[in-house]
C-alpha positions in Angstrom: -30.6 -58.2 0.8 -32.2 -59.5 4.1 -32.2 -57.4 7.3 -29.8 -59.7 9.2 -27.2 -59.6 6.3 -27.5 -55.8 5.8 -27.1 -55.3 9.6 -24.0 -57.5 9.7 -22.6 -55.6 6.7 -23.2 -52.3 8.3 -21.5 -53.4 11.5 -18.5 -54.7 9.6 -18.3 -51.5 7.6 -18.3 -49.4 10.8 -15.7 -51.6 12.4 -13.5 -51.4 9.3 -13.9 -47.6 9.3 -12.9 -47.5 13.0 -9.8 -49.5 12.3 -8.7 -47.4 9.4 -9.4 -43.9 10.9 -6.1 -42.1 11.1 -5.2 -41.1 14.6 -3.6 -37.7 15.1 0.2 -38.0 15.3 1.7 -38.2 18.7 4.8 -36.4 20.0 7.8 -37.9 18.3 10.8 -39.3 20.1 13.1 -37.1 18.1 13.5 -35.0 14.9 15.3 -35.7 11.7 18.0 -33.3 10.5 16.6 -30.2 8.5 16.5 -30.7 4.8 16.2 -27.8 2.3 13.1 -28.1 0.1 13.9 -24.7 -1.4 17.6 -24.3 -2.0 19.6 -21.4 -0.5 20.6 -18.4 -2.7 22.9 -15.4 -2.4 21.9 -11.9 -1.5 18.6 -11.0 0.2 17.1 -9.1 -2.8 19.8 -7.9 -5.2 19.8 -4.3 -6.5 22.7 -2.1 -7.8 25.4 -3.6 -10.0 28.8 -2.3 -11.0 32.0 -3.4 -12.7 35.1 -2.2 -10.9 38.5 -1.5 -12.3 39.6 -5.0 -11.5 36.8 -6.4 -13.7 34.8 -7.6 -10.7 31.0 -7.7 -10.8 29.7 -6.1 -7.6 26.2 -6.4 -6.4 24.3 -4.7 -3.6 21.6 -5.9 -1.2 19.6 -3.6 1.0 17.7 -6.1 3.2 20.9 -8.2 3.4 23.0 -5.2 4.5 25.8 -6.5 2.3 27.8 -5.7 -0.8 28.8 -8.8 -2.8 31.3 -9.9 -5.5 30.0 -12.2 -8.2 32.2 -14.3 -10.4 31.3 -13.3 -14.0 31.9 -16.8 -15.3 30.6 -19.2 -12.6 28.2 -17.0 -10.8 29.7 -17.9 -7.5 29.0 -15.1 -5.0 30.8 -14.0 -1.8 30.3 -11.1 0.6 32.8 -8.4 -0.1 31.6 -5.9 2.5 29.7 -7.2 5.5 26.7 -5.5 7.2 25.5 -3.1 8.3 28.1 -0.9 6.5 27.8 -3.0 3.3 24.1 -2.2 2.9 24.0 -1.1 -0.8 21.1 -0.1 -3.0 23.5 1.2 -5.7 27.2 1.0 -6.4 29.6 3.3 -8.3 33.3 3.2 -9.2 35.3 6.4 -9.4 38.0 7.4 -11.9 40.8 6.3 -9.5 39.1 3.0 -8.6 37.2 4.4 -5.6 34.2 2.5 -4.5 31.0 4.3 -3.3 27.6 2.9 -2.4 24.3 4.1 -0.9 23.1 2.9 2.5 19.4 3.3 1.5 17.8 2.5 4.9 20.5 4.5 6.8 20.3 7.6 4.4 24.1 7.5 4.1 26.7 7.3 1.3 29.9 5.4 2.0 33.2 5.3 0.2 36.5 3.6 0.3 39.5 4.3 -2.0 40.6 0.7 -2.3 39.9 -2.7 -0.8 42.6 -2.0 1.9 41.5 1.5 2.7 39.1 2.3 5.5 35.4 3.1 4.8 34.2 6.6 5.4 30.7 8.2 5.4 30.7 11.2 3.0 27.0 12.0 3.2 24.3 11.2 5.8 20.8 12.2 6.8 19.4 11.7 3.3 16.5 9.2 3.7 16.1 6.9 0.7 19.5 7.6 -0.7 19.3 5.4 -3.7 21.4 5.8 -6.9 24.8 7.3 -7.4 27.6 7.7 -10.0 30.9 9.5 -10.6 31.7 11.9 -13.4 34.8 10.0 -14.5 36.3 13.1 -16.1 36.7 15.0 -12.8 35.7 12.7 -9.9 32.5 14.6 -9.1 29.9 12.4 -7.3 26.2 12.6 -7.6 23.4 10.8 -5.7 19.6 10.7 -5.7 16.9 10.1 -3.1 14.0 8.0 -4.3 10.9 6.7 -2.4 11.8 8.1 0.9 12.7 11.4 -0.8 12.9 12.9 -4.3 16.0 14.9 -4.9 19.3 14.9 -6.7 22.5 16.0 -5.0 26.2 16.6 -5.7 28.2 14.9 -2.9 31.7 15.9 -1.8 33.8 12.7 -2.1 36.0 14.0 0.7 32.9 14.4 2.9 34.0 17.9 3.9 31.4 20.1 2.2 27.6 19.6 2.6 25.7 18.1 -0.3 24.6 20.5 -3.0 21.0 20.3 -4.0 20.6 20.1 -7.8 16.9 19.4 -8.3 13.8 18.3 -6.3 10.6 16.5 -7.1 11.6 15.0 -10.4 9.5 11.8 -10.2 12.0 9.3 -8.8 15.4 9.7 -10.5 16.5 6.1 -10.1 19.4 4.0 -11.4 21.2 6.8 -13.3 24.7 7.2 -14.9 26.9 10.1 -15.7 27.7 10.3 -19.4 31.0 11.3 -21.0 29.4 14.7 -21.6 28.9 15.2 -17.9 25.1 14.9 -18.1 23.2 12.6 -15.9 21.1 9.9 -17.7 18.5 7.9 -15.9 14.8 7.0 -15.4 12.0 8.7 -13.7 10.4 5.8 -11.8 7.0 7.4 -11.3 6.7 9.1 -14.7 7.6 6.3 -17.1 10.3 8.4 -18.7 14.1 8.4 -19.2 15.7 11.8 -19.0 19.0 13.6 -18.9 19.7 16.2 -16.3 22.4 19.0 -16.3 24.1 18.9 -12.9 25.0 22.6 -13.2 21.4 23.9 -12.9 19.1 20.8 -12.9 17.7 21.4 -16.4 16.0 18.2 -17.5 15.2 16.9 -21.0 13.0 13.9 -21.7 14.8 11.3 -24.0 12.0 8.7 -24.2 8.7 7.9 -22.4 6.1 5.2 -22.4 7.8 2.9 -19.9 5.8 1.1 -17.2 8.4 1.4 -14.4 11.8 2.3 -15.7 14.2 1.3 -12.9 17.7 2.0 -14.2 19.6 3.1 -17.3 23.2 2.8 -18.5 25.1 4.1 -21.6 26.9 1.7 -23.8 29.2 4.2 -25.5 27.7 3.5 -28.9 24.9 6.1 -28.8 22.4 3.9 -26.8 20.9 4.1 -23.4 19.9 0.7 -22.0 16.9 0.7 -19.7 15.4 -2.0 -17.4 11.6 -1.8 -16.8 10.8 -3.3 -13.4 7.1 -3.9 -14.2 7.3 -5.3 -17.7 10.6 -7.2 -17.2 11.9 -5.7 -20.5 15.5 -4.7 -21.3 15.1 -1.8 -23.7 17.6 -0.1 -26.0 17.0 3.6 -26.5 18.7 5.5 -29.3 19.9 8.8 -27.8 19.7 10.7 -31.0 16.1 9.8 -31.8 14.6 8.4 -28.6 13.6 5.3 -30.5 13.0 2.3 -28.3 13.6 -1.3 -29.0 12.9 -4.2 -26.7 16.1 -6.2 -26.8 15.1 -8.9 -24.3 12.0 -9.9 -22.3 12.9 -11.0 -18.8 10.9 -11.5 -15.6 9.3 -8.5 -13.8 11.0 -7.1 -10.7 14.1 -6.0 -12.6 16.1 -3.5 -10.5 19.4 -2.5 -12.1 22.0 -3.1 -14.7 25.7 -2.7 -15.4 27.6 -2.8 -18.8 31.0 -4.3 -18.9 33.8 -2.8 -21.1 33.4 -5.6 -23.7 29.6 -4.9 -23.9 28.0 -7.6 -21.7 25.0 -6.2 -19.9 24.3 -7.6 -16.4 20.8 -7.3 -15.1 19.6 -7.8 -11.5 16.2 -9.1 -10.4 15.2 -8.4 -6.8 12.5 -11.0 -6.6 14.7 -13.9 -7.9 18.0 -13.0 -6.3 19.2 -13.3 -9.9 21.8 -11.8 -12.1 21.7 -12.5 -15.8 24.3 -11.7 -18.5 23.0 -10.5 -21.9 25.1 -10.2 -25.0 23.6 -7.5 -27.2 25.5 -8.6 -30.2 24.2 -12.1 -30.3 21.1 -11.9 -28.1 22.4 -14.7 -25.9 21.2 -14.6 -22.3 23.0 -16.4 -19.5 21.9 -16.9 -15.9 24.7 -16.3 -13.5 23.0 -16.9 -10.2 19.4 -17.0 -8.9 17.1 -18.2 -6.2 13.5 -19.5 -5.9 12.8 -17.2 -2.9 14.1 -13.7 -2.4 13.9 -13.0 1.4 11.6 -15.6 2.9 10.0 -14.4 6.2 6.5 -15.2 7.5 5.1 -18.7 6.8 1.8 -20.5 7.0 0.6 -24.0 5.8 -2.7 -25.2 4.5 -2.7 -28.9 3.5 0.2 -29.3 1.2 0.6 -25.6 0.4 3.1 -23.4 2.1 2.5 -19.6 1.8 5.6 -17.4 2.2 5.8 -13.7 2.7 8.9 -13.2 0.6 9.4 -9.3 1.0 9.9 -8.9 -2.8 7.1 -11.4 -3.5 4.3 -13.5 -2.1 4.9 -17.2 -2.9 3.2 -20.6 -2.7 5.5 -23.6 -2.2 4.6 -27.2 -2.6 5.4 -28.8 0.7 6.3 -32.2 -0.9 8.3 -31.1 -3.9 9.5 -27.6 -3.0 8.1 -26.2 -6.3 7.6 -22.4 -6.0 4.8 -20.4 -7.6 4.4 -16.7 -7.7 1.2 -15.3 -6.2 2.4 -11.7 -6.2 5.7 -10.3 -7.4 7.2 -6.9 -6.6 6.4 -4.2 -9.2 4.5 -6.6 -11.5 1.7 -6.4 -8.9 1.6 -2.8 -7.7 -0.5 -3.4 -4.6 2.2 -5.6 -3.1 3.9 -3.7 -0.2 7.0 -5.6 1.0 5.3 -8.4 3.0 7.2 -9.6 6.1 4.4 -11.8 7.4 1.4 -13.8 6.2 -1.8 -14.7 8.0 -4.3 -17.2 6.8 -8.1 -17.9 7.0 -10.4 -20.0 4.9 -11.1 -17.1 2.6 -8.2 -14.6 2.9 -4.5 -13.9 3.2 -3.3 -11.0 5.3 0.1 -9.6 4.4 1.7 -7.5 7.0 4.6 -5.1 6.4 6.3 -3.2 9.2 8.2 -1.3 6.6 5.2 0.3 4.9 2.9 0.3 8.0 0.2 -1.7 6.1 -1.8 -4.9 6.2 -3.0 -6.1 2.8 -6.1 -8.4 2.6 -6.2 -10.7 -0.4 -9.1 -13.0 -1.4 -7.7 -16.5 -1.7 -9.9 -17.5 -4.6 -9.6 -14.4 -6.9 -6.2 -13.3 -5.6 -7.5 -9.8 -5.6 -6.8 -7.3 -2.9 -10.0 -6.6 -1.0 -8.6 -4.0 1.4 -5.5 -2.4 2.8 -5.2 -1.1 6.4 -2.9 1.9 6.4 -1.3 4.0 9.1 -0.3 1.1 11.4 2.7 1.4 13.7 5.1 -1.2 12.3 2.7 -4.2 12.0 4.7 -7.4 12.2 1.9 -9.9 11.8 -1.8 -10.1 11.0 -4.5 -12.8 11.1 -7.7 -12.6 9.1 -10.6 -14.0 11.1 -13.7 -15.8 10.0 -15.9 -12.9 10.9 -14.1 -10.5 8.6 -12.0 -8.8 11.3 -8.2 -8.8 11.3 -6.0 -9.2 14.4 -2.9 -7.1 14.0 0.3 -7.0 16.1 2.2 -3.7 16.1 5.8 -3.9 17.4 6.1 -0.1 17.7 3.2 0.1 20.2 3.6 -3.3 21.8 0.0 -4.0 21.2 -2.4 -6.5 19.6 -5.6 -5.1 18.1 -8.6 -6.4 16.3 -9.6 -4.2 13.4 -13.2 -4.5 12.0 -16.0 -2.6 10.4 -16.0 -0.5 7.3 -12.4 0.2 6.2 -11.3 -1.6 9.4 -11.8 1.6 11.3 -13.2 0.0 14.5 -10.3 -1.0 16.8 -10.5 -3.3 19.8 -7.4 -3.5 22.0 -6.7 -7.1 22.9 -3.4 -6.7 24.6 -1.0 -3.9 25.4 2.4 -3.5 27.1 3.9 -6.4 25.1 7.7 -6.4 24.9 7.9 -6.5 21.1 5.2 -8.8 19.7 6.5 -10.6 16.6 4.4 -13.5 15.3 1.0 -14.8 16.3 -1.2 -17.9 15.8 -4.7 -18.8 17.1 -4.2 -22.0 19.1 -6.3 -25.1 19.2 -8.0 -23.7 22.4 -9.1 -20.6 20.6 -6.7 -18.3 22.4 -4.0 -16.2 20.7 -0.4 -17.1 21.2 2.2 -14.4 20.5 6.0 -14.4 20.6 7.6 -11.4 22.2 11.1 -10.3 21.2 12.1 -9.8 24.8 11.9 -13.6 25.3 8.3 -14.7 25.8 5.6 -16.9 24.4 2.4 -15.3 25.7 -1.2 -16.6 25.7 -4.0 -14.0 25.1 -7.6 -15.1 25.5 -9.6 -13.6 22.7 -12.8 -13.6 24.8 -11.0 -11.9 27.8 -11.9 -14.8 30.0 -8.6 -14.8 31.7 -5.5 -12.5 32.0 -2.5 -12.8 29.7 -0.2 -15.7 30.7 3.4 -16.3 29.8 3.6 -19.9 28.5 7.4 -19.7 28.3 10.0 -17.1 29.3 13.7 -16.6 28.8 13.6 -17.4 25.0 16.3 -15.9 22.8 14.6 -13.5 20.4 11.6 -15.7 19.6 9.9 -15.1 16.3 8.0 -17.7 14.3 5.5 -19.9 16.2 3.3 -22.8 15.2 1.3 -25.5 17.1 1.8 -29.2 16.6 -1.0 -31.7 16.1 -0.3 -32.9 19.7 -0.6 -29.5 21.2 2.9 -28.3 21.8 4.4 -25.1 20.2 7.4 -24.8 17.9 9.2 -21.5 18.3 12.2 -20.1 16.4 14.7 -18.7 18.8 16.6 -16.6 16.3 19.2 -15.2 18.6 20.2 -18.8 19.5 19.7 -20.0 15.9 17.5 -22.9 17.0 14.0 -24.3 17.0 12.5 -25.4 20.3 9.4 -27.3 21.2 7.4 -25.9 24.2 4.9 -27.8 26.3 2.1 -25.3 27.0 1.1 -26.9 30.3 4.5 -27.1 32.0 6.5 -24.6 29.9 9.2 -27.3 29.5 11.1 -27.3 26.2 13.4 -29.4 24.0 15.6 -28.5 21.1 14.2 -29.5 17.7 17.2 -28.3 15.6 20.1 -25.9 16.1 22.9 -24.1 14.3 20.3 -22.9 11.8 20.8 -20.1 9.2 18.3 -17.7 10.9 18.5 -14.5 12.8 19.6 -11.9 10.1 20.9 -8.8 11.9 19.1 -5.5 11.2 20.8 -2.3 10.3 20.8 0.7 12.6 17.4 1.9 13.7 15.5 -1.1 12.4 13.2 -3.4 14.5 15.2 -6.2 16.2 13.1 -9.0 14.7 13.8 -7.5 11.3 13.1 -10.4 8.8 10.9 -12.7 10.8 11.8 -16.4 10.8 8.6 -18.2 9.8 7.5 -21.5 11.3 4.6 -23.8 10.2 3.7 -27.4 11.2 1.9 -29.8 8.9 -0.9 -32.2 9.9 1.6 -35.1 10.1 3.8 -33.1 12.5 6.4 -32.1 9.9 8.0 -28.7 10.7 8.7 -26.1 8.0 10.9 -23.1 8.6 12.2 -20.1 6.5 15.8 -19.1 6.8 16.6 -15.4 6.4 20.4 -15.9 6.4 20.4 -18.0 3.2 16.9 -17.6 1.7 16.1 -21.3 2.0 13.0 -23.1 3.2 13.6 -26.2 5.4 11.6 -29.3 6.3 12.1 -31.2 9.6 10.4 -34.5 9.8 9.4 -36.1 13.1 11.1 -39.4 14.0 9.0 -42.0 15.8 
């Protein structure tokens, strides 16, 4: 090829490349209506189950602060008792049809004698009040503390007498049932055993062991104790006489509880799937009543076509095009997972923040192995892993943003203090940190301390998730107003992207106002993605040009 021809070809090639280079998307004229790429589901993590005297299947949700009724044929679910009073980790039905449930995060036990009767608190100040059941022979009521305590109590159903301590330090007496003999049958979560306990003096006898994490146990009236194993996902039949174990069905991990209907159907709940399944022990048939792809979607980040969701009972990857969901971590199957409410992203790591456990978990993106956990934080609501190995952490309890670095992240550099409830953070295109504050601000924090903090926008209605568009504006979820807004960082002007959204789940008493953070992410084409904590869906909002 001669020099003139090759030069002409090079020029033509460069010209063609210039013509076909994709320009960054510009600010759209408007936005399309939100579309769910992950469908809504009931509950917000589903836990305790019970069959009442009317034959209704009842299900409890702690994070959702609600007690639900589920149709045993269709799987249709509706809220029976609203939050925060309906917050239920476990549910029990008394001999006269009374309904009792544990407010786990409130440390209280509530009852009502019928659907029309008023609710009453019959026990309080018992953190981690978890499981409960009635002795159907005499109406006595028992309840246990697990995780935030480790004790078994007799509770006065009238609420007049103080709780009577039966036994302490058992090893997590979870999901138990009172047998026809008056003994309490249930699992020891932390010891891999199922036991029976005499309520008179606390004497405990091991029935069977060798479980991974036994979460709950129920009697079938035929000499068997049915046990769900949270980590293995197994439904196990234990013969009371011999202690012999048989795996009746293999389900997914994150099983939480079960209930056995009078005709023998066993209903099993899964906190990570918002699912309830019906198992027929006579035929081995398993039927899915209701389920969801996400449990309680909160913090959200995007990388290419991959969305990463902090799902509280799991950590999920979602295909932004198809909405297909894949587990990265799952509660109890992956023991290091600590109820993630937010996710941060770097080229090499994830950072999972949990205000509930006071931790930030660092995960290698290639190996999916935990490389470190920062403990002892004051309600961390978000964290960003940085390229230099440090981690930027926002703590709502201290109103501060800190950079943690060094061995075991013990070196701490204060980046900002006096913030009015930091919630979510991103590093902007200009290299500065942008933080939403629950009190109503979007604030810019220079990481190099080159300028003071500056309010980009004020007067926002409980802002949570924040993301930056390719054209430089910020998308913020105003959860108290149930809308997304676009904010111009130069002028502070804003316009509504979408409204009347299923976001802004209310917290129970004593919990942080942001509670379950609404996550926001923006793709390279300007498409917005948003988690919805009121219905557990994930939405896509396309720009219209």
